[in-house]
PAZAPA-4460 file (N, C-alpha, C; in steps of 0.05 Angstrom, whole numbers, plus 32768, in hexadecimal, padded with zeros to 4 digits):
% residues 172
    n_x    n_y    n_z   ca_x   ca_y   ca_z    c_x    c_y    c_z   seq   type   mol
   819B   7A8E   81C8   8185   7A7E   81C2   816F   7A88   81B0     1      M     A
   8168   7A76   819C   8154   7A7C   8183   8135   7A82   8191     2      P     A
   812F   7A91   817F   8111   7AA0   8184   80F7   7A84   8188     3      T     A
   80E5   7A88   8190   80D2   7A75   8190   80CD   7A6B   8171     4      Q     A
   80C9   7A7E   8160   80C7   7A72   8143   80D9   7A62   813E     5      D     A
   80F1   7A70   813A   8107   7A5D   8136   810A   7A3F   813E     6      E     A
   8103   7A3F   8159   8103   7A23   8167   80ED   7A13   8157     7      I     A
   80D9   7A1E   8159   80C1   7A0F   8148   80CC   7A05   812A     8      R     A
   80D4   7A18   8119   80DC   7A11   8104   80F2   7A00   80FF     9      K     A
   8107   79FE   810C   811A   79EE   8111   8112   79D1   811A    10      R     A
   8101   79CB   812D   80F5   79B6   8137   80E1   79A7   8124    11      F     A
   80D5   79BB   8113   80C1   79B2   8102   80D3   79A3   80EB    12      R     A
   80E8   79B1   80DF   80F8   79A6   80CC   8108   798F   80D7    13      S     A
   810F   798D   80F1   811F   7974   80FA   810A   795F   80FD    14      W     A
   80F1   7968   8108   80DE   794C   810C   80CD   7945   80F5    15      L     A
   80C7   7954   80E3   80B7   7952   80CD   809A   795D   80D3    16      G     A
   808C   7965   80BF   8072   7970   80C4   805E   795F   80D7    17      D     A
   8057   794C   80CA   8042   7939   80DC   804B   7936   80FC    18      E     A
   8062   792B   80FE   806D   7927   8116   806D   793D   8127    19      R     A
   8071   7957   811F   8071   7970   812A   8056   7977   8131    20      Y     A
   8047   7974   811D   802C   797A   8124   8024   796D   813A    21      R     A
   8026   7950   8140   801B   7942   8152   802C   7947   8170    22      N     A
   8042   7951   816C   8055   795C   8184   8045   7975   818E    23      F     A
   8041   7989   817E   8033   79A0   8185   8016   799A   818E    24      V     A
   8008   798B   8186   7FEB   7986   8188   7FEC   797B   81A4    25      Y     A
   8002   796C   81AE   8000   795F   81C7   8010   7972   81DE    26      R     A
   8018   7986   81D7   8023   7998   81EB   800F   79A6   81FE    27      V     A
   800F   79A4   8218   7FF9   79B0   8226   7FF8   79CF   8225    28      P     A
   7FE5   79DB   822F   7FE5   79FA   822A   7FEC   7A04   8241    29      S     A
   7FF6   79F5   8258   7FFF   7A00   826C   8015   79EF   827C    30      S     A
   8026   79F6   828A   803C   79E9   8294   8037   79DF   82B0    31      A     A
   8019   79E3   82BE   8017   79D9   82D2   800C   79BC   82D7    32      E     A
   8018   79AC   82E4   8014   7994   82EE   8016   797F   82D6    33      G     A
   8020   7986   82BC   801F   7975   82A8   803F   796E   829D    34      T     A
   8040   795C   828C   805B   795C   827E   8056   7952   8261    35      R     A
   806A   794E   8256   8064   7945   8237   8065   792A   8238    36      L     A
   805B   791E   8224   8059   78FA   8220   8074   78F3   821E    37      L     A
   807B   78D8   8222   808E   78D0   8224   809D   78D3   8203    38      F     A
   808F   78CC   81ED   809D   78CE   81D7   80A5   78E9   81CF    39      W     A
   8095   7902   81D8   809E   791F   81D6   80B4   7925   81E6    40      Q     A
   80B7   7916   81FE   80CD   791D   820B   80EA   7912   81FD    41      E     A
   80E5   78FE   81F0   80FA   78EB   81E5   8101   7902   81C6    42      R     A
   80EF   7904   81BA   80F2   7917   81A0   80FD   7933   81AD    43      E     A
   80F4   793C   81C0   8104   7957   81CA   8123   7951   81CB    44      W     A
   8122   7940   81E0   813D   793A   81E7   8152   7938   81D2    45      E     A
   814C   7923   81BD   8158   791E   81A8   8161   793B   8193    46      R     A
   814C   7949   8195   8150   7964   8182   8160   7978   8193    47      F     A
   815E   7978   81B0   816F   798F   81BE   818E   7981   81BB    48      V     A
   8192   7965   81BC   81AE   795C   81B6   81BC   7967   819F    49      E     A
   81AC   796C   818A   81B9   7976   8170   81B4   7994   816E    50      E     A
   81A7   799B   817F   81A0   79BC   8183   81A1   79C5   819B    51      N     A
   81B8   79C4   81A7   81BA   79CD   81C3   81B1   79EA   81C6    52      P     A
   81B4   79FB   81B9   81A9   7A17   81BE   8188   7A1A   81C3    53      D     A
   8180   7A01   81BB   815F   7A01   81B9   8156   79F5   81DC    54      C     A
   8169   79EC   81EC   8163   79E7   8203   814E   79F3   8212    55      Q     A
   8138   79E8   821B   8122   79F4   822A   8119   79E0   823F    56      L     A
   8110   79EE   8254   8100   79DF   826B   80E2   79D8   825F    57      D     A
   80D5   79C9   826F   80B9   79C2   826C   80AD   79D9   8265    58      F     A
   80A9   79F1   8279   8098   7A08   8272   80A0   7A1B   8257    59      A     A
   80BD   7A12   8253   80C7   7A23   8238   80B7   7A13   8221    60      G     A
   80B4   79F9   8226   80AD   79E7   8208   8090   79EA   8204    61      I     A
   8082   79F0   821E   8067   79F6   821F   8062   7A14   8211    62      V     A
   8070   7A2A   821A   8070   7A41   8210   8072   7A43   81F4    63      D     A
   808C   7A35   81E9   808E   7A36   81CE   807E   7A28   81B8    64      V     A
   8072   7A0D   81C2   8061   7A00   81B0   803F   7A09   81B6    65      F     A
   803C   7A0D   81D2   801A   7A1A   81CF   8015   7A2F   81C4    66      A     A
   802B   7A40   81BC   8029   7A5B   81AB   802B   7A50   8190    67      N     A
   8032   7A3B   8187   8035   7A33   8169   8019   7A3F   8159    68      C     A
   801F   7A4F   814B   800B   7A5B   813C   7FFA   7A4D   8128    69      P     A
   8004   7A2F   8120   7FF4   7A1F   810F   7FE7   7A07   8121    70      E     A
   7FF4   79FD   8138   7FE3   79E6   8146   7FE9   79EA   8163    71      F     A
   7FF1   79FE   816C   7FF3   7A02   818B   7FDB   7A01   8198    72      G     A
   7FE1   7A00   81B1   7FC7   79FF   81C1   7FB2   7A17   81C1    73      A     A
   7FBE   7A2D   81BF   7FAF   7A46   81C4   7F9C   7A45   81A6    74      F     A
   7FAA   7A41   818E   7F9E   7A3F   8177   7F85   7A2A   8174    75      V     A
   7F89   7A14   8183   7F76   7A02   8185   7F5D   7A0E   8199    76      R     A
   7F63   7A1A   81AB   7F53   7A21   81C1   7F3F   7A3D   81B3    77      R     A
   7F4E   7A4B   81A3   7F40   7A5E   8196   7F2A   7A53   8184    78      T     A
   7F33   7A43   8173   7F1D   7A32   8161   7F0B   7A23   816F    79      A     A
   7F10   7A18   8189   7EF8   7A0D   8198   7EE9   7A20   81A3    80      Y     A
   7EF4   7A39   81AA   7EE0   7A4D   81B7   7ECE   7A53   819F    81      C     A
   7ED6   7A5A   8184   7EC7   7A64   816E   7EB0   7A52   816E    82      E     A
   7EB7   7A36   816E   7EA4   7A22   816B   7E8D   7A22   817F    83      L     A
   7E97   7A26   8195   7E85   7A29   81AB   7E73   7A40   81AA    84      V     A
   7E7F   7A54   819D   7E6D   7A71   8197   7E56   7A67   818B    85      K     A
   7E57   7A54   8174   7E41   7A4E   8163   7E29   7A3B   816F    86      S     A
   7E33   7A33   8188   7E1E   7A21   819A   7E11   7A32   81AF    87      W     A
   7E17   7A46   81B5   7E0B   7A58   81C8   7DEE   7A59   81C1    88      L     A
   7DE1   7A56   81DC   7DC1   7A59   81D7   7DB6   7A6A   81F3    89      H     A
   7D9D   7A78   81EC   7D94   7A7F   8200   7D9B   7AA0   8203    90      G     A
   7D91   7AAF   821A   7D9D   7AC8   8221   7DB4   7AC0   823A    91      D     A
   7DC5   7AD3   823A   7DDC   7AD7   824E   7DCE   7AD3   826B    92      S     A
   7DDE   7AC7   827E   7DD4   7AC0   8296   7DED   7ACD   82A6    93      M     A
   7DE1   7AD1   82C3   7DF1   7AD8   82D7   7E01   7AC4   82E8    94      S     A
   7E11   7AC5   82FA   7E1A   7AAF   8301   7E0D   7AA2   8311    95      V     A
   7DFA   7AB1   8326   7DE3   7AAD   8335   7DD1   7A99   8326    96      D     A
   7DC9   7AA3   8312   7DB6   7A94   8301   7DBC   7A7D   82F2    97      E     A
   7DD3   7A79   82EF   7DDE   7A5E   82E7   7DE1   7A4C   82FD    98      L     A
   7DEC   7A55   8312   7DF6   7A42   8328   7DD5   7A3C   8331    99      E     A
   7DC8   7A46   8330   7DAA   7A46   833F   7D9A   7A2B   832D   100      R     A
   7DA0   7A33   830F   7D93   7A1F   82FF   7D9D   7A08   82F9   101      Q     A
   7DB9   7A06   82F8   7DCD   79EE   82F3   7DCB   79DE   830E   102      L     A
   7DCC   79ED   8325   7DC8   79E3   833E   7DB0   79D2   8346   103      G     A
   7D99   79DD   833A   7D81   79CE   833E   7D7F   79BB   832C   104      S     A
   7D8A   79BB   8314   7D87   79A9   8303   7D98   7987   8308   105      N     A
   7DAE   798D   831A   7DBB   7977   8321   7DC1   7974   833E   106      R     A
   7DAA   7975   834E   7DAC   7971   836B   7DAD   7951   836F   107      T     A
   7DA5   7942   835F   7DA4   7920   8364   7DC1   7918   8360   108      E     A
   7DD8   792C   8355   7DF3   7921   8357   7DFF   7939   835B   109      N     A
   7E01   793C   8377   7E10   7957   8380   7E30   7952   8379   110      R     A
   7E3A   7939   837F   7E5A   7934   8379   7E61   793D   835A   111      Q     A
   7E53   7934   834B   7E58   793C   8332   7E57   795A   8328   112      Q     A
   7E43   7969   8337   7E3E   7984   8332   7E59   798F   833C   113      L     A
   7E62   798B   8351   7E7A   7997   835F   7E93   7995   8354   114      E     A
   7E95   797A   8346   7EB0   7973   833B   7EB4   7979   831B   115      S     A
   7E9A   797C   8310   7E9C   797F   82F2   7E8B   799A   82EA   116      F     A
   7E7D   79A5   82FD   7E6D   79BC   82F4   7E6F   79D5   8307   117      G     A
   7E5C   79DF   8314   7E5F   79F6   8322   7E74   79F6   8338   118      L     A
   7E76   79E3   8347   7E86   79E0   835D   7EA6   79E2   8351   119      G     A
   7EAB   79D8   833D   7EC4   79D3   832F   7ED7   79EA   8330   120      S     A
   7EF1   79E5   832C   7F08   79F8   8328   7F02   7A0A   8311   121      K     A
   7EFD   79FA   82FC   7EF6   7A0C   82DF   7EE0   7A1F   82E6   122      Q     A
   7EC9   7A16   82F2   7EB6   7A2C   82FB   7EC1   7A44   830C   123      W     A
   7ECD   7A3F   831D   7ED7   7A55   832D   7EED   7A61   831B   124      Q     A
   7EF8   7A59   830A   7F0F   7A63   82F5   7EFD   7A7C   82E3   125      R     A
   7EE5   7A70   82DB   7ED3   7A80   82CC   7EC8   7A95   82D8   126      I     A
   7EC0   7A93   82F0   7EB6   7AA7   8300   7ECB   7ABF   8309   127      K     A
   7EE3   7AB8   830B   7EFB   7AC6   8311   7F04   7AD9   82FA   128      E     A
   7EFC   7ACC   82E6   7F02   7ADD   82C9   7EE9   7AF5   82C1   129      Q     A
   7ED5   7AF5   82CF   7EBF   7B00   82C8   7ECB   7B1B   82C8   130      L     A
   7EC2   7B30   82B4   7ECB   7B4E   82B4   7EB0   7B58   82AA   131      Q     A
   7EAD   7B73   82B5   7E90   7B80   82AB   7E8E   7B7E   8291   132      P     A
   7E72   7B79   8289   7E6F   7B75   8270   7E6C   7B57   825F   133      G     A
   7E7A   7B4A   8270   7E7E   7B2D   8268   7E62   7B1E   826A   134      D     A
   7E5A   7B09   8260   7E45   7AFB   8261   7E4F   7ADC   825C   135      K     A
   7E33   7ACF   826E   7E36   7AB3   826E   7E20   7AA9   8262   136      L     A
   7E26   7A94   824E   7E10   7A84   823D   7E13   7A68   823F   137      Y     A
   7DFF   7A5A   823E   7DFE   7A3D   8239   7E08   7A39   8223   138      K     A
   7E13   7A22   821B   7E15   7A16   8203   7E0E   79F9   81FF   139      F     A
   7E0A   79F1   81E5   7E03   79D5   81E3   7E09   79CF   81C7   140      R     A
   7E1B   79BB   81C1   7E21   79B4   81A5   7E0D   79A8   8196   141      S     A
   7E0B   79AB   817B   7DF6   79A1   816D   7DE8   7980   8173   142      P     A
   7DD2   7978   816C   7DCA   795E   816F   7DDC   7950   8162   143      P     A
   7DE5   7950   8149   7DF5   7936   8140   7E0E   7935   814E   144      E     A
   7E1B   7949   815C   7E32   7944   816E   7E28   792C   8184   145      T     A
   7E11   7933   818C   7E05   7920   81A4   7E02   7902   8198   146      W     A
   7DF9   7901   817F   7DF1   78E6   8174   7E0C   78D9   816D   147      A     A
   7E20   78E8   8169   7E3A   78D9   8164   7E4E   78D9   817B   148      N     A
   7E43   78DA   8192   7E51   78D9   81AD   7E64   78ED   81B0   149      M     A
   7E61   7906   81A4   7E74   791C   81A8   7E6B   7935   81B3   150      A     A
   7E50   7934   81BD   7E45   7948   81C8   7E50   7958   81DE   151      G     A
   7E4D   7970   81E2   7E52   797F   81FE   7E3F   7995   81FD   152      R     A
   7E40   799F   8216   7E2D   79B7   8222   7E38   79C1   823B   153      A     A
   7E34   79DA   8240   7E3E   79E5   8257   7E3C   7A04   8254   154      G     A
   7E50   7A13   8260   7E4C   7A31   8265   7E63   7A3B   8257   155      I     A
   7E5C   7A51   824C   7E72   7A61   823B   7E75   7A7D   8246   156      A     A
   7E90   7A86   824D   7E8E   7AA2   8254   7E99   7AB1   823B   157      L     A
   7E88   7AC8   8234   7E87   7AD6   821B   7E92   7AF4   8222   158      V     A
   7EA7   7B00   8215   7EAF   7B18   821B   7EB3   7B26   81FD   159      R     A
   7EA9   7B3D   81F7   7EA7   7B4D   81DF   7EA5   7B36   81C9   160      D     A
   7E8D   7B27   81CB   7E81   7B19   81B7   7E96   7B05   81B0   161      D     A
   7EA7   7AFB   81C6   7EBA   7AE2   81BF   7EB9   7AD2   81D8   162      K     A
   7EBB   7AB5   81D3   7EBB   7AA3   81E8   7ED5   7AA5   81F2   163      V     A
   7ED5   7AA9   820F   7EF4   7AAA   821C   7EF6   7A8F   8229   164      I     A
   7EE4   7A85   8235   7EE7   7A6A   8243   7ED0   7A5B   8240   165      D     A
   7ED0   7A42   8248   7EBB   7A2E   8250   7EBB   7A1D   8264   166      T     A
   7EA7   7A11   8269   7EA3   79FC   8280   7E91   79EA   8270   167      L     A
   7E9A   79D2   826B   7E8D   79BC   825E   7E7D   79B2   827A   168      V     A
   7E60   79B1   827A   7E53   799E   828D   7E49   7986   8285   169      T     A
   7E44   7982   826B   7E3F   7967   8265   7E4B   7960   824A   170      A     A
   7E51   7943   8247   7E5E   7938   8233   7E53   791D   822F   171      L     A
   7E56   7914   8213   7E4B   78FA   820F   7E60   78EE   81FE   172      N     A
***
């Protein structure tokens, strides 16, 4: 079985740069409950017909391409976290402070709060990741992003001066 780097190199050569970038960009970061798009499945099947030693199941495909050092999900996630870091504002807050503050701001729409904010699986995930020394901050993208219908705001988990995870609580 070829290494991950060899598989990526062969697949890129076979598919071409632009199509490869599109393929990798759309590979999910996790194999939980998702699958490739139809065109990705077809391309992968065709590639494996010519390269049978590269046969991978879905989890293997996710592992190989989410780790792509140029276009993979982890690279994109790191870039996003660096961007969010520039949007942090205010002092760090405790879990209790955030829940109290955000909960009081959203009492008019409890269902949205529970599905998109503090009651969500994403918020639980952030709380489970907390380690001593971690900090929680609010973030908000710049005004021009909101004017261009691309704004977002939420909560960021910061560890060792790096954003580790985010919870988006507002989009436009």
